[in-house]
Backbone atoms as SQL, in Angstrom:
CREATE TABLE atoms (id INTEGER PRIMARY KEY, chain TEXT, resi INTEGER, resn TEXT, atom TEXT, x REAL, y REAL, z REAL);
INSERT INTO atoms VALUES
  (1, 'A', 1, 'MET', 'N', 216.010, 132.699, -121.535),
  (2, 'A', 1, 'MET', 'CA', 214.672, 132.624, -120.994),
  (3, 'A', 1, 'MET', 'C', 213.716, 133.268, -121.992),
  (4, 'A', 2, 'THR', 'N', 212.632, 132.597, -122.252),
  (5, 'A', 2, 'THR', 'CA', 211.634, 133.169, -123.153),
  (6, 'A', 2, 'THR', 'C', 210.795, 134.201, -122.398),
  (7, 'A', 3, 'VAL', 'N', 210.105, 135.037, -123.141),
  (8, 'A', 3, 'VAL', 'CA', 209.232, 136.038, -122.537),
  (9, 'A', 3, 'VAL', 'C', 208.096, 135.339, -121.792),
  (10, 'A', 4, 'ASP', 'N', 207.552, 134.266, -122.356),
  (11, 'A', 4, 'ASP', 'CA', 206.486, 133.528, -121.673),
  (12, 'A', 4, 'ASP', 'C', 206.975, 132.948, -120.352),
  (13, 'A', 5, 'CYS', 'N', 208.182, 132.417, -120.341),
  (14, 'A', 5, 'CYS', 'CA', 208.766, 131.877, -119.110),
  (15, 'A', 5, 'CYS', 'C', 208.953, 132.993, -118.088),
  (16, 'A', 6, 'PHE', 'N', 209.426, 134.143, -118.532),
  (17, 'A', 6, 'PHE', 'CA', 209.607, 135.289, -117.648),
  (18, 'A', 6, 'PHE', 'C', 208.280, 135.682, -117.004),
  (19, 'A', 7, 'PHE', 'N', 207.217, 135.771, -117.801),
  (20, 'A', 7, 'PHE', 'CA', 205.904, 136.143, -117.260),
  (21, 'A', 7, 'PHE', 'C', 205.395, 135.095, -116.278),
  (22, 'A', 8, 'HIS', 'N', 205.660, 133.831, -116.558),
  (23, 'A', 8, 'HIS', 'CA', 205.260, 132.779, -115.632),
  (24, 'A', 8, 'HIS', 'C', 206.000, 132.939, -114.300),
  (25, 'A', 9, 'MET', 'N', 207.293, 133.228, -114.361),
  (26, 'A', 9, 'MET', 'CA', 208.097, 133.365, -113.146),
  (27, 'A', 9, 'MET', 'C', 207.701, 134.605, -112.339),
  (28, 'A', 10, 'ILE', 'N', 207.460, 135.738, -113.005),
  (29, 'A', 10, 'ILE', 'CA', 207.127, 136.939, -112.233),
  (30, 'A', 10, 'ILE', 'C', 205.734, 136.852, -111.633),
  (31, 'A', 11, 'ALA', 'N', 204.868, 136.000, -112.180),
  (32, 'A', 11, 'ALA', 'CA', 203.539, 135.821, -111.596),
  (33, 'A', 11, 'ALA', 'C', 203.639, 135.215, -110.200),
  (34, 'A', 12, 'LEU', 'N', 204.746, 134.539, -109.908),
  (35, 'A', 12, 'LEU', 'CA', 204.960, 133.903, -108.610),
  (36, 'A', 12, 'LEU', 'C', 205.747, 134.791, -107.647),
  (37, 'A', 13, 'ASP', 'N', 206.140, 135.962, -108.108),
  (38, 'A', 13, 'ASP', 'CA', 207.000, 136.846, -107.334),
  (39, 'A', 13, 'ASP', 'C', 206.251, 137.469, -106.157),
  (40, 'A', 14, 'LYS', 'N', 206.978, 137.780, -105.102),
  (41, 'A', 14, 'LYS', 'CA', 206.374, 138.375, -103.906),
  (42, 'A', 14, 'LYS', 'C', 205.854, 139.789, -104.145),
  (43, 'A', 15, 'LYS', 'N', 206.266, 140.425, -105.239),
  (44, 'A', 15, 'LYS', 'CA', 205.790, 141.779, -105.516),
  (45, 'A', 15, 'LYS', 'C', 204.424, 141.793, -106.203),
  (46, 'A', 16, 'VAL', 'N', 203.883, 140.624, -106.531),
  (47, 'A', 16, 'VAL', 'CA', 202.535, 140.558, -107.076),
  (48, 'A', 16, 'VAL', 'C', 201.573, 140.712, -105.906),
  (49, 'A', 17, 'LYS', 'N', 200.675, 141.681, -106.002),
  (50, 'A', 17, 'LYS', 'CA', 199.740, 141.965, -104.923),
  (51, 'A', 17, 'LYS', 'C', 198.330, 141.980, -105.500),
  (52, 'A', 18, 'ASN', 'N', 197.471, 141.119, -104.980),
  (53, 'A', 18, 'ASN', 'CA', 196.094, 140.991, -105.474),
  (54, 'A', 18, 'ASN', 'C', 196.062, 140.724, -106.974),
  (55, 'A', 19, 'GLY', 'N', 197.006, 139.912, -107.447),
  (56, 'A', 19, 'GLY', 'CA', 197.052, 139.552, -108.859),
  (57, 'A', 19, 'GLY', 'C', 197.648, 140.615, -109.762),
  (58, 'A', 20, 'GLN', 'N', 198.073, 141.734, -109.188),
  (59, 'A', 20, 'GLN', 'CA', 198.623, 142.849, -109.971),
  (60, 'A', 20, 'GLN', 'C', 200.137, 142.902, -109.801),
  (61, 'A', 21, 'LEU', 'N', 200.855, 142.871, -110.916),
  (62, 'A', 21, 'LEU', 'CA', 202.310, 142.945, -110.880),
  (63, 'A', 21, 'LEU', 'C', 202.751, 144.351, -110.503),
  (64, 'A', 22, 'ARG', 'N', 203.697, 144.423, -109.580),
  (65, 'A', 22, 'ARG', 'CA', 204.339, 145.693, -109.228),
  (66, 'A', 22, 'ARG', 'C', 205.813, 145.560, -109.571),
  (67, 'A', 23, 'LEU', 'N', 206.356, 146.560, -110.222),
  (68, 'A', 23, 'LEU', 'CA', 207.782, 146.566, -110.550),
  (69, 'A', 23, 'LEU', 'C', 208.500, 147.531, -109.626),
  (70, 'A', 24, 'VAL', 'N', 209.663, 147.117, -109.172),
  (71, 'A', 24, 'VAL', 'CA', 210.530, 147.984, -108.386),
  (72, 'A', 24, 'VAL', 'C', 211.729, 148.306, -109.273),
  (73, 'A', 25, 'LEU', 'N', 211.837, 149.564, -109.654),
  (74, 'A', 25, 'LEU', 'CA', 212.914, 150.022, -110.540),
  (75, 'A', 25, 'LEU', 'C', 213.800, 150.993, -109.781),
  (76, 'A', 26, 'LEU', 'N', 215.078, 150.975, -110.092),
  (77, 'A', 26, 'LEU', 'CA', 216.015, 151.859, -109.410),
  (78, 'A', 26, 'LEU', 'C', 216.150, 153.187, -110.137),
  (79, 'A', 27, 'ARG', 'N', 215.960, 154.253, -109.393),
  (80, 'A', 27, 'ARG', 'CA', 216.255, 155.588, -109.928),
  (81, 'A', 27, 'ARG', 'C', 217.758, 155.807, -109.832),
  (82, 'A', 28, 'GLU', 'N', 218.325, 155.385, -108.712),
  (83, 'A', 28, 'GLU', 'CA', 219.762, 155.352, -108.481),
  (84, 'A', 28, 'GLU', 'C', 220.002, 154.331, -107.391),
  (85, 'A', 29, 'LEU', 'N', 221.228, 153.957, -107.198),
  (86, 'A', 29, 'LEU', 'CA', 221.562, 152.936, -106.221),
  (87, 'A', 29, 'LEU', 'C', 220.985, 153.297, -104.853),
  (88, 'A', 30, 'GLY', 'N', 220.169, 152.416, -104.306),
  (89, 'A', 30, 'GLY', 'CA', 219.570, 152.640, -102.998),
  (90, 'A', 30, 'GLY', 'C', 218.248, 153.378, -103.020),
  (91, 'A', 31, 'HIS', 'N', 217.792, 153.795, -104.207),
  (92, 'A', 31, 'HIS', 'CA', 216.545, 154.554, -104.314),
  (93, 'A', 31, 'HIS', 'C', 215.632, 153.916, -105.357),
  (94, 'A', 32, 'GLY', 'N', 214.775, 153.019, -104.877),
  (95, 'A', 32, 'GLY', 'CA', 213.854, 152.329, -105.761),
  (96, 'A', 32, 'GLY', 'C', 212.521, 153.041, -105.855),
  (97, 'A', 33, 'ILE', 'N', 211.844, 152.809, -106.948),
  (98, 'A', 33, 'ILE', 'CA', 210.507, 153.347, -107.180),
  (99, 'A', 33, 'ILE', 'C', 209.594, 152.167, -107.477),
  (100, 'A', 34, 'ILE', 'N', 208.434, 152.127, -106.837),
  (101, 'A', 34, 'ILE', 'CA', 207.470, 151.055, -107.061),
  (102, 'A', 34, 'ILE', 'C', 206.439, 151.530, -108.073),
  (103, 'A', 35, 'PHE', 'N', 206.282, 150.756, -109.144),
  (104, 'A', 35, 'PHE', 'CA', 205.250, 151.011, -110.146),
  (105, 'A', 35, 'PHE', 'C', 204.197, 149.927, -109.978),
  (106, 'A', 36, 'ASP', 'N', 202.986, 150.321, -109.615),
  (107, 'A', 36, 'ASP', 'CA', 201.959, 149.317, -109.368),
  (108, 'A', 36, 'ASP', 'C', 200.866, 149.287, -110.429),
  (109, 'A', 37, 'SER', 'N', 201.057, 150.030, -111.490),
  (110, 'A', 37, 'SER', 'CA', 200.104, 149.956, -112.607),
  (111, 'A', 37, 'SER', 'C', 200.903, 149.667, -113.878),
  (112, 'A', 38, 'VAL', 'N', 201.306, 148.419, -114.017),
  (113, 'A', 38, 'VAL', 'CA', 202.161, 147.992, -115.123),
  (114, 'A', 38, 'VAL', 'C', 201.292, 147.514, -116.279),
  (115, 'A', 39, 'ASN', 'N', 201.536, 148.055, -117.462),
  (116, 'A', 39, 'ASN', 'CA', 200.855, 147.610, -118.671),
  (117, 'A', 39, 'ASN', 'C', 201.574, 146.349, -119.162),
  (118, 'A', 40, 'LEU', 'N', 200.963, 145.188, -118.925),
  (119, 'A', 40, 'LEU', 'CA', 201.615, 143.921, -119.246),
  (120, 'A', 40, 'LEU', 'C', 201.835, 143.739, -120.737),
  (121, 'A', 41, 'LEU', 'N', 200.944, 144.252, -121.556),
  (122, 'A', 41, 'LEU', 'CA', 201.124, 144.155, -123.007),
  (123, 'A', 41, 'LEU', 'C', 202.351, 144.955, -123.444),
  (124, 'A', 42, 'LEU', 'N', 202.494, 146.154, -122.923),
  (125, 'A', 42, 'LEU', 'CA', 203.654, 146.985, -123.250),
  (126, 'A', 42, 'LEU', 'C', 204.942, 146.358, -122.717),
  (127, 'A', 43, 'LEU', 'N', 204.881, 145.787, -121.529),
  (128, 'A', 43, 'LEU', 'CA', 206.055, 145.102, -120.976),
  (129, 'A', 43, 'LEU', 'C', 206.445, 143.919, -121.847),
  (130, 'A', 44, 'ARG', 'N', 205.461, 143.147, -122.287),
  (131, 'A', 44, 'ARG', 'CA', 205.721, 141.995, -123.166),
  (132, 'A', 44, 'ARG', 'C', 206.354, 142.448, -124.482),
  (133, 'A', 45, 'GLU', 'N', 205.786, 143.494, -125.093),
  (134, 'A', 45, 'GLU', 'CA', 206.323, 144.001, -126.370),
  (135, 'A', 45, 'GLU', 'C', 207.762, 144.499, -126.189),
  (136, 'A', 46, 'THR', 'N', 208.020, 145.161, -125.067),
  (137, 'A', 46, 'THR', 'CA', 209.369, 145.664, -124.800),
  (138, 'A', 46, 'THR', 'C', 210.357, 144.524, -124.646),
  (139, 'A', 47, 'LEU', 'N', 209.999, 143.519, -123.865),
  (140, 'A', 47, 'LEU', 'CA', 210.890, 142.372, -123.665),
  (141, 'A', 47, 'LEU', 'C', 211.131, 141.613, -124.956),
  (142, 'A', 48, 'GLU', 'N', 210.082, 141.450, -125.774),
  (143, 'A', 48, 'GLU', 'CA', 210.250, 140.755, -127.052),
  (144, 'A', 48, 'GLU', 'C', 211.143, 141.547, -127.993),
  (145, 'A', 49, 'SER', 'N', 211.036, 142.867, -127.985),
  (146, 'A', 49, 'SER', 'CA', 211.885, 143.674, -128.869),
  (147, 'A', 49, 'SER', 'C', 213.339, 143.623, -128.431),
  (148, 'A', 50, 'ILE', 'N', 213.578, 143.578, -127.126),
  (149, 'A', 50, 'ILE', 'CA', 214.945, 143.473, -126.609),
  (150, 'A', 50, 'ILE', 'C', 215.516, 142.110, -126.955),
  (151, 'A', 51, 'ARG', 'N', 214.701, 141.089, -126.847),
  (152, 'A', 51, 'ARG', 'CA', 215.145, 139.709, -127.100),
  (153, 'A', 51, 'ARG', 'C', 215.495, 139.473, -128.561),
  (154, 'A', 52, 'ASN', 'N', 214.827, 140.171, -129.459),
  (155, 'A', 52, 'ASN', 'CA', 215.058, 139.998, -130.895),
  (156, 'A', 52, 'ASN', 'C', 216.091, 140.938, -131.344);
C-alpha cells in the first residue's frame, strides 16, 4: 500500500471527526490512547521513511 493510498483510506475511517484524524494507539494490550491532534505531515514523513 502506498502512503497516498493509506491517507485516502484513513480519511474514510470512523475515527475522523470534523475532518480531523484521530489515532488510537495502544499503550499496552487493552489500554488505548486517543491522539486527536495528529501532524499529518509528520505522519506522512514517518510512513514514507518506514516504507523506504
